[in-house]
C-alpha positions as CSV (number, residue, x, y, z in Angstrom):
1,M,38.2,57.7,15.3
2,L,41.1,57.3,12.8
3,M,38.9,55.3,10.5
4,F,36.3,58.1,10.6
5,A,39.0,60.6,9.6
6,E,40.1,58.4,6.7
7,I,36.5,58.1,5.5
8,L,36.2,61.9,5.6
9,L,39.5,62.3,3.7
10,Y,38.3,60.0,0.9
11,I,34.9,61.7,0.7
12,S,36.5,65.1,0.6
13,T,39.0,64.0,-2.1
14,G,36.1,62.6,-4.2
15,I,34.1,65.8,-3.9
16,L,37.2,67.8,-4.9
17,I,37.9,65.6,-7.9
18,I,34.3,65.8,-9.1
19,S,33.9,69.5,-8.6
20,S,37.3,70.2,-10.3
21,G,36.2,68.0,-13.2
22,L,33.0,69.9,-13.6
23,F,34.8,73.3,-13.4
24,L,37.3,72.1,-16.0
25,R,34.4,71.1,-18.3
26,Y,32.9,74.6,-17.8
27,L,36.2,76.2,-18.7
28,L,36.5,74.1,-21.8
29,K,33.0,75.1,-22.9
30,T,33.8,78.8,-22.1
31,K,37.1,78.6,-24.0
32,K,35.2,77.5,-27.2
33,Q,32.8,80.5,-26.9
34,R,35.2,83.2,-26.0
35,K,38.8,83.9,-24.8
36,L,39.4,83.0,-21.2
37,T,40.3,85.7,-18.7
38,K,43.7,85.5,-17.0
39,F,42.2,84.0,-13.9
40,E,40.2,81.4,-15.9
41,F,43.2,80.5,-18.0
42,T,45.3,80.1,-14.8
43,M,42.6,77.9,-13.3
44,Y,42.5,75.9,-16.6
45,I,46.2,75.2,-16.5
46,V,46.2,74.4,-12.7
47,L,43.3,72.0,-13.1
48,Q,44.9,70.2,-16.0
49,T,48.2,69.9,-14.1
50,A,46.4,68.7,-11.0
51,F,44.6,66.0,-12.9
52,I,47.8,64.8,-14.5
53,L,49.6,64.7,-11.2
54,F,46.6,63.0,-9.5
55,G,46.6,60.3,-12.2
56,I,50.3,59.7,-11.9
57,S,50.1,59.4,-8.1
58,F,47.1,57.1,-8.3
59,I,48.9,54.8,-10.7
60,I,52.0,54.8,-8.5
61,T,50.1,54.1,-5.3
62,R,47.7,51.5,-6.7
63,F,49.9,49.5,-9.1
64,I,53.5,50.0,-8.1
65,I,53.6,50.1,-4.3
């Protein structure tokens, strides 16, 4: 049962990363066409920060530990 929970965790993490990446691409495209709304700009900053933090944590867990 624990293995099943881990598999679900990895699948959900993958889906979140893919969907966040697609939304970030959408925001970049929208940013080129017009000014972003306050909510879109906030999401843009949050997603960029999340990807940077995810990358740092991935590097730490895979290569250092």
